[in-house]
MIVEXSE-421697 format. One line per 4 residues: number of its first residue (from 1); their letters; for each residue x, y, z of C-alpha. Coordinates in steps of 0.05 Angstrom, whole numbers. Last residue first. Layout:
BEGIN
NUM) a) X/Y/Z | ... $
***
This chain:
BEGIN
358) niqs) -1793/544/-1322 | -1749/576/-1270 | -1797/596/-1215 | -1789/527/-1185 $
354) pdid) -1718/546/-1166 | -1744/594/-1112 | -1684/640/-1105 | -1638/649/-1046 $
350) fdyf) -1608/718/-1034 | -1539/750/-1034 | -1538/779/-1104 | -1470/754/-1126 $
346) eryf) -1460/687/-1091 | -1532/667/-1075 | -1556/692/-1142 | -1504/651/-1179 $
342) eaad) -1513/588/-1136 | -1588/589/-1148 | -1577/597/-1222 | -1529/538/-1224 $
338) drmq) -1578/494/-1187 | -1635/514/-1233 | -1592/500/-1294 | -1576/431/-1268 $
334) disy) -1650/418/-1260 | -1662/445/-1330 | -1616/391/-1355 | -1550/397/-1393 $
330) qdph) -1528/346/-1445 | -1595/313/-1459 | -1631/380/-1455 | -1592/410/-1513 $
326) ikal) -1633/469/-1538 | -1675/481/-1476 | -1619/468/-1425 | -1569/508/-1467 $
322) lwlt) -1619/565/-1471 | -1623/566/-1395 | -1548/566/-1389 | -1540/623/-1440 $
318) glvg) -1593/664/-1405 | -1559/651/-1339 | -1497/686/-1367 | -1542/747/-1374 $
314) spvp) -1540/753/-1298 | -1494/814/-1300 | -1538/849/-1351 | -1533/848/-1427 $
310) sdwa) -1605/826/-1439 | -1634/757/-1454 | -1634/741/-1379 | -1687/794/-1366 $
306) efas) -1686/791/-1290 | -1717/752/-1232 | -1784/719/-1246 | -1780/729/-1321 $
302) pmay) -1760/660/-1346 | -1748/653/-1422 | -1812/631/-1457 | -1808/567/-1497 $
298) vrkn) -1834/541/-1564 | -1809/470/-1577 | -1878/439/-1585 | -1852/390/-1638 $
294) qvar) -1903/413/-1689 | -1893/486/-1668 | -1817/485/-1672 | -1821/447/-1739 $
290) leal) -1865/502/-1768 | -1926/476/-1805 | -1978/503/-1756 | -1952/574/-1763 $
286) qpdn) -2011/604/-1800 | -2058/568/-1752 | -2030/608/-1693 | -2043/563/-1633 $
282) lide) -1971/546/-1617 | -1950/618/-1629 | -2001/649/-1582 | -1991/590/-1535 $
278) ppys) -1919/612/-1523 | -1945/672/-1483 | -1949/746/-1505 | -1919/811/-1479 $
274) aesp) -1848/784/-1481 | -1805/810/-1424 | -1763/748/-1414 | -1753/737/-1488 $
270) liiv) -1794/685/-1526 | -1753/628/-1556 | -1772/587/-1618 | -1736/521/-1632 $
266) epdl) -1729/481/-1696 | -1736/543/-1738 | -1773/542/-1805 | -1737/602/-1836 $
262) sllq) -1784/597/-1896 | -1844/597/-1850 | -1818/659/-1814 | -1808/694/-1880 $
258) eysv) -1878/677/-1904 | -1909/700/-1839 | -1874/766/-1850 | -1813/792/-1813 $
254) dvwy) -1799/854/-1771 | -1726/863/-1749 | -1708/875/-1676 | -1647/919/-1674 $
250) dgei) -1583/931/-1714 | -1608/899/-1778 | -1592/847/-1831 | -1627/779/-1837 $
246) gsaa) -1584/721/-1858 | -1570/699/-1787 | -1644/700/-1770 | -1649/626/-1752 $
242) nrgg) -1592/637/-1704 | -1554/572/-1698 | -1551/536/-1631 | -1496/512/-1584 $
238) arai) -1511/555/-1522 | -1457/605/-1539 | -1487/616/-1608 | -1557/627/-1582 $
234) lsaq) -1533/675/-1528 | -1494/714/-1581 | -1559/725/-1620 | -1590/760/-1560 $
230) ymsd) -1534/811/-1559 | -1557/836/-1627 | -1517/840/-1691 | -1537/769/-1712 $
226) pavs) -1610/789/-1722 | -1662/785/-1666 | -1732/772/-1693 | -1798/805/-1704 $
222) lyds) -1863/770/-1722 | -1866/744/-1651 | -1890/813/-1629 | -1879/857/-1568 $
218) ngal) -1815/830/-1538 | -1785/803/-1602 | -1773/730/-1622 | -1710/690/-1616 $
214) yvtp) -1713/638/-1672 | -1665/580/-1659 | -1637/532/-1711 | -1611/469/-1677 $
210) qesl) -1536/457/-1677 | -1523/383/-1687 | -1453/352/-1687 | -1443/358/-1612 $
206) paii) -1373/344/-1585 | -1358/417/-1568 | -1427/432/-1537 | -1412/410/-1466 $
202) esvk) -1339/432/-1464 | -1360/501/-1490 | -1412/506/-1435 | -1360/491/-1381 $
198) dyte) -1312/543/-1410 | -1370/593/-1411 | -1382/580/-1337 | -1309/586/-1316 $
194) dyyd) -1299/650/-1355 | -1364/681/-1330 | -1347/664/-1258 | -1278/695/-1265 $
190) ilkd) -1312/757/-1294 | -1357/762/-1234 | -1300/755/-1184 | -1256/804/-1222 $
186) aqep) -1312/856/-1220 | -1310/855/-1143 | -1234/858/-1145 | -1239/927/-1177 $
182) qgcl) -1268/957/-1112 | -1248/1031/-1111 | -1316/1055/-1134 | -1287/1079/-1200 $
178) taim) -1254/1011/-1207 | -1319/973/-1195 | -1355/1016/-1246 | -1302/1007/-1299 $
174) tlme) -1293/933/-1287 | -1368/921/-1293 | -1371/963/-1356 | -1314/923/-1389 $
170) elle) -1348/858/-1370 | -1412/882/-1404 | -1371/905/-1464 | -1342/835/-1473 $
166) qsep) -1410/803/-1464 | -1439/850/-1515 | -1479/915/-1515 | -1454/941/-1448 $
162) hcia) -1451/1016/-1465 | -1437/1058/-1403 | -1413/1130/-1402 | -1380/1156/-1338 $
158) vpig) -1397/1225/-1313 | -1361/1268/-1260 | -1404/1322/-1226 | -1372/1391/-1225 $
154) vaaf) -1434/1433/-1236 | -1421/1447/-1310 | -1395/1376/-1319 | -1465/1351/-1302 $
150) adah) -1498/1392/-1357 | -1442/1373/-1405 | -1457/1299/-1397 | -1529/1307/-1422 $
146) eqlr) -1510/1290/-1494 | -1487/1222/-1466 | -1559/1198/-1459 | -1556/1143/-1512 $
142) kpll) -1488/1121/-1487 | -1518/1103/-1420 | -1502/1151/-1363 | -1470/1135/-1296 $
138) mldp) -1461/1197/-1252 | -1407/1196/-1199 | -1398/1242/-1138 | -1474/1247/-1134 $
134) eaai) -1511/1306/-1104 | -1582/1276/-1108 | -1605/1345/-1134 | -1562/1335/-1196 $
130) aaev) -1601/1273/-1215 | -1667/1307/-1203 | -1646/1366/-1246 | -1625/1320/-1303 $
126) nfek) -1693/1285/-1307 | -1690/1234/-1363 | -1755/1221/-1400 | -1743/1167/-1452 $
122) msgv) -1680/1140/-1420 | -1719/1139/-1354 | -1734/1185/-1296 | -1686/1207/-1242 $
118) nple) -1715/1168/-1184 | -1707/1182/-1110 | -1689/1119/-1070 | -1742/1081/-1030 $
114) mlep) -1743/1019/-1076 | -1668/1014/-1067 | -1679/987/-996 | -1709/925/-1027 $
110) aals) -1640/902/-1050 | -1639/829/-1073 | -1711/806/-1077 | -1748/872/-1081 $
106) yipr) -1698/898/-1133 | -1696/833/-1173 | -1770/835/-1186 | -1768/895/-1234 $
102) kdag) -1834/933/-1240 | -1827/969/-1173 | -1761/998/-1195 | -1796/1036/-1251 $
98) tema) -1755/1100/-1250 | -1679/1101/-1256 | -1635/1111/-1195 | -1616/1156/-1138 $
94) vlrd) -1567/1154/-1079 | -1532/1088/-1096 | -1470/1073/-1054 | -1505/1018/-1014 $
90) elgl) -1515/979/-1079 | -1441/966/-1086 | -1439/890/-1079 | -1416/883/-1151 $
86) aima) -1480/846/-1169 | -1521/902/-1139 | -1483/958/-1174 | -1488/919/-1240 $
82) ytqg) -1563/912/-1232 | -1566/988/-1224 | -1526/998/-1288 | -1570/950/-1327 $
78) yftt) -1631/985/-1298 | -1615/1052/-1330 | -1601/1121/-1302 | -1555/1105/-1244 $
74) vvrs) -1533/1156/-1192 | -1473/1141/-1148 | -1452/1171/-1081 | -1390/1137/-1054 $
70) apqd) -1343/1143/-1113 | -1271/1125/-1098 | -1226/1186/-1089 | -1200/1244/-1131 $
66) ltvv) -1240/1216/-1190 | -1216/1219/-1262 | -1256/1200/-1324 | -1223/1199/-1393 $
62) nggq) -1276/1196/-1447 | -1280/1142/-1501 | -1356/1133/-1494 | -1346/1068/-1458 $
58) dtvt) -1306/1102/-1403 | -1230/1111/-1399 | -1208/1104/-1327 | -1171/1146/-1276 $
54) ipsd) -1171/1140/-1200 | -1135/1196/-1163 | -1084/1179/-1109 | -1107/1171/-1037 $
50) gsae) -1084/1099/-1030 | -1068/1065/-1095 | -1044/1092/-1162 | -1064/1099/-1234 $
46) paqv) -1127/1058/-1224 | -1134/1005/-1278 | -1153/1029/-1347 | -1218/1008/-1380 $
42) epse) -1203/994/-1453 | -1242/1034/-1505 | -1283/993/-1553 | -1273/1013/-1625 $
38) aepl) -1341/1031/-1653 | -1398/990/-1682 | -1462/1028/-1694 | -1508/1029/-1633 $
34) paep) -1538/966/-1607 | -1611/961/-1586 | -1619/909/-1532 | -1605/955/-1473 $
30) sdqa) -1676/981/-1478 | -1709/1048/-1470 | -1712/1068/-1543 | -1739/1136/-1564 $
26) pttc) -1674/1175/-1555 | -1685/1246/-1527 | -1682/1299/-1580 | -1626/1350/-1590 $
22) gals) -1617/1415/-1628 | -1665/1462/-1594 | -1659/1422/-1530 | -1588/1446/-1521 $
18) lgii) -1605/1518/-1504 | -1658/1499/-1452 | -1612/1446/-1422 | -1556/1497/-1413 $
14) mivl) -1604/1547/-1381 | -1630/1493/-1334 | -1558/1475/-1316 | -1541/1547/-1298 $
10) llsi) -1604/1552/-1254 | -1583/1488/-1219 | -1514/1514/-1206 | -1541/1579/-1178 $
6) lrnr) -1587/1541/-1132 | -1529/1496/-1109 | -1487/1557/-1094 | -1545/1588/-1053 $
2) km) -1554/1522/-1015 | -1479/1520/-999 $
***
């Protein structure tokens, strides 16, 4: 067995060496950067029950077939790992992305994952380490799908994930749960989303005002989320209007002070992983005339648990938090804290400290 594994690894190293001449690793390590629009493949239900094979179409359009439910899974990006936790499948992980110590949700919800081998990041993905974990299912983000052939060469099934909208997030959750033989786990999450978004719609339906909201970038507030990004959908669901709706782009778009002043948003939101505090905006003399600054409506999205502005299972809480900040008279931050506590108790099996939600 060890000799066969050694031969397989040598074969993979040769494949990687040949492919590197024509490929480069993607520079972005964020789920926030959408790829060009493509028709979303539907996740198929298992073809049969019992010992029959499980077949789905992944988010890269590939047919994936497993002889039995996956029990040894490797994730390569935190959105996939979060999904495994929310689906109650974290005990099937045998390796995961690097940087677990920097993400609070792991120590809170699944501290045992901190001890797993890591396979690098989207910037520096370690194919050999992933193969060495001997998975029976490899989850790859769409930006790393060029590595799929290396796993196929040693008989490891690969499923491509691309959760760049709420609909695609739900599709990914269904795909992973189905491949692990637990489709009902995804159904529970999706039912929660449906009920929650219905409740939000009822709250904002009678409102005549939709405040303009500027969702700033992680590294600089002179960058903004255009309508094509997942973050913009949070604003719309929460009853706001994206201040950058007229700006085109597929990722964070840089703007000048003059552009930001002309947008004159009523509310400015900093993402969970922003590298600067609200005070940097409030104290910037060049932005003193903005309505959001004058009314002190510059807020940082909570970061104590997860990045709620990203397409992760808890992204629904980003909508609820925005609703509380945009329309506080209709939905209070105390209500939001209660809803967040219920969500984490139900799907992550731990109790949060509500005071950590600013």
